C-alpha positions as CSV (number, residue, x, y, z in Angstrom):
1,M,1.9,-33.4,12.5
2,M,1.4,-30.1,10.8
3,M,-0.8,-27.5,12.3
4,R,-3.5,-26.1,9.9
5,I,-4.6,-22.5,10.2
6,D,-8.2,-21.9,9.2
7,R,-9.3,-19.3,6.7
8,R,-10.8,-16.9,9.2
9,S,-7.5,-16.7,11.1
10,L,-5.5,-16.1,7.9
11,I,-7.9,-13.4,6.8
12,G,-7.5,-11.7,10.2
13,V,-3.7,-11.8,10.0
14,A,-3.7,-10.4,6.4
15,G,-6.2,-7.6,7.3
16,L,-4.3,-6.8,10.4
17,G,-1.1,-6.6,8.3
18,S,-2.6,-4.0,6.1
19,A,-3.9,-2.1,9.1
20,L,-0.4,-2.0,10.5
21,M,1.0,-0.8,7.1
22,L,-1.5,2.1,7.2
23,L,-0.6,2.8,10.8
24,A,3.1,2.9,9.8
25,A,2.4,5.2,6.9
26,F,0.5,7.6,9.0
27,G,3.2,7.4,11.7
28,F,5.9,8.3,9.2
29,Q,3.7,11.2,8.0
30,H,2.4,12.7,11.3
31,L,5.1,11.7,13.8
32,G,8.1,11.5,11.5
33,G,7.2,14.6,9.4
34,L,7.6,12.8,6.1
35,A,4.9,14.2,3.8
36,P,3.7,11.6,1.3
37,C,3.9,12.0,-2.5
38,E,1.0,11.3,-4.8
39,M,2.1,7.8,-5.5
40,C,2.6,7.1,-1.7
41,L,-1.1,8.0,-1.2
42,W,-2.1,5.7,-4.1
43,Q,-0.5,2.8,-2.1
44,R,-2.6,3.4,0.9
45,W,-5.9,2.7,-0.8
46,P,-5.4,-1.0,-1.4
47,H,-4.4,-1.4,2.2
48,A,-7.5,0.4,3.3
49,A,-9.6,-1.8,1.1
50,A,-7.8,-4.9,2.5
51,V,-8.7,-3.8,6.0
52,V,-12.4,-3.6,5.0
53,I,-12.2,-6.9,3.1
54,G,-10.5,-8.4,6.2
55,A,-13.4,-7.2,8.4
56,V,-15.9,-8.8,5.9
57,G,-13.8,-12.0,5.9
58,L,-13.9,-12.3,9.6
59,V,-17.7,-12.3,9.5
60,R,-18.0,-14.3,6.3
61,P,-14.7,-16.3,5.7
62,H,-15.3,-17.2,2.1
63,G,-12.6,-18.0,-0.4
64,L,-13.8,-15.3,-2.8
65,V,-13.3,-12.7,0.0
66,A,-9.8,-13.9,0.4
67,L,-9.2,-13.7,-3.3
68,A,-10.4,-10.1,-3.2
69,G,-7.8,-9.4,-0.6
70,A,-5.1,-11.0,-2.7
71,L,-6.1,-8.9,-5.7
72,G,-5.8,-5.8,-3.6
73,M,-2.3,-6.7,-2.5
74,A,-1.4,-7.5,-6.1
75,V,-2.6,-4.1,-7.2
76,N,-0.6,-2.5,-4.3
77,A,2.5,-4.5,-5.2
78,A,2.2,-3.2,-8.8
79,I,1.8,0.4,-7.6
80,A,4.8,0.0,-5.3
81,L,6.9,-1.4,-8.2
82,L,5.8,1.5,-10.4
83,H,6.8,4.0,-7.6
84,T,10.1,2.2,-7.0
85,G,10.9,2.4,-10.7
86,V,10.2,6.2,-10.7
87,E,12.4,6.7,-7.6
88,R,15.2,4.7,-9.2
89,G,14.9,6.3,-12.6
90,W,13.9,3.1,-14.4
91,W,11.0,4.9,-16.1
92,V,9.5,8.4,-16.3
93,L,5.9,9.2,-15.6
94,N,4.2,12.4,-16.5
95,L,2.7,13.2,-13.1
96,A,2.6,16.3,-11.0
97,C,4.7,14.6,-8.4
98,T,7.5,13.8,-10.9
99,G,7.6,17.4,-12.1
100,G,6.5,16.5,-15.6
101,A,2.7,17.1,-15.6
102,E,0.9,20.1,-16.8
103,D,-0.5,20.6,-13.3
104,L,2.8,22.3,-12.3
105,G,2.9,24.4,-15.4
106,A,-0.6,25.7,-14.8
107,M,0.2,27.0,-11.3
108,D,1.6,30.4,-10.9
109,I,4.8,30.9,-8.9
110,T,3.1,32.2,-5.8
111,A,1.0,29.1,-5.5
112,L,4.2,27.0,-5.8
113,L,6.2,28.9,-3.2
114,D,3.6,30.2,-0.8
115,P,3.0,27.6,2.0
116,T,-0.4,29.1,2.8
117,Q,-1.6,27.9,-0.6
118,G,-1.8,24.3,0.5
119,A,0.6,21.5,1.1
120,P,4.0,21.6,-0.6
121,I,4.5,19.4,-3.7
122,V,6.3,16.2,-2.7
123,L,8.2,14.7,-5.5
124,C,7.6,11.0,-6.3
125,T,11.2,10.8,-7.7
126,E,12.8,11.5,-4.3
127,V,13.3,8.8,-1.7
128,A,12.2,10.3,1.7
129,W,13.4,7.4,3.8
130,A,15.3,4.1,3.1
131,M,16.4,1.1,5.1
132,L,18.9,-1.4,3.8
133,G,18.9,0.4,0.4
134,L,15.2,0.0,-0.1
135,S,12.7,2.9,-0.1
136,M,9.3,2.9,1.7
137,A,7.7,2.1,-1.7
138,S,10.0,-0.9,-2.1
139,W,9.3,-2.1,1.5
140,N,5.6,-1.6,0.9
141,G,5.8,-3.7,-2.3
142,L,7.6,-6.5,-0.4
143,A,5.0,-6.4,2.4
144,S,2.2,-6.4,-0.2
145,V,3.6,-9.6,-1.8
146,A,3.9,-11.2,1.7
147,L,0.3,-10.2,2.6
148,G,-0.9,-11.3,-0.8
149,A,0.6,-14.8,-0.1
150,I,-1.3,-14.9,3.2
151,W,-4.6,-13.9,1.4
152,I,-3.9,-16.7,-1.1
153,A,-3.3,-19.2,1.7
154,A,-6.6,-18.0,3.2
155,A,-8.4,-18.7,-0.1
156,R,-6.9,-22.2,-0.2
157,A,-7.5,-22.9,3.5
158,G,-10.5,-24.6,4.8
159,S,-13.2,-22.7,6.6
160,A,-13.3,-22.9,10.4
161,T,-16.9,-24.1,10.2
162,R,-16.1,-27.0,7.9
163,P,-14.7,-30.2,9.4
164,A,-11.1,-31.0,8.5
């Protein structure tokens, strides 16, 4: 006999997964001293949205809510793949964090070198931390795919209020 997990539970697991991913990102930043690059920050937004979607889904466990969570994780996986490609040199983007945008050219040298002028520029092309040969962006992409699969399972699962 196979145990079925209801939609609300799956939504809770997926939302919690994104909350843990955000907590890990903030931990690496504030406890580990690893300042995020621009693309790292982009990857936090879909997780934040998934946490909100998860909260909504716990109150109203509808299949469309779960599909919205899956869409968020698909977007996040795409951003993570884009970031991984930039880190590995598979493609070049014209962004300030890659050193190729006009934003850097418009700044004077004192703004670039003076730490009192704001946070230092963190390059998206540099891997700040890796485990088993994969960067944080790569791990985030894999986690986003796994969380997306949970969101899809939630969309396909029956509601807890519906009889089996």
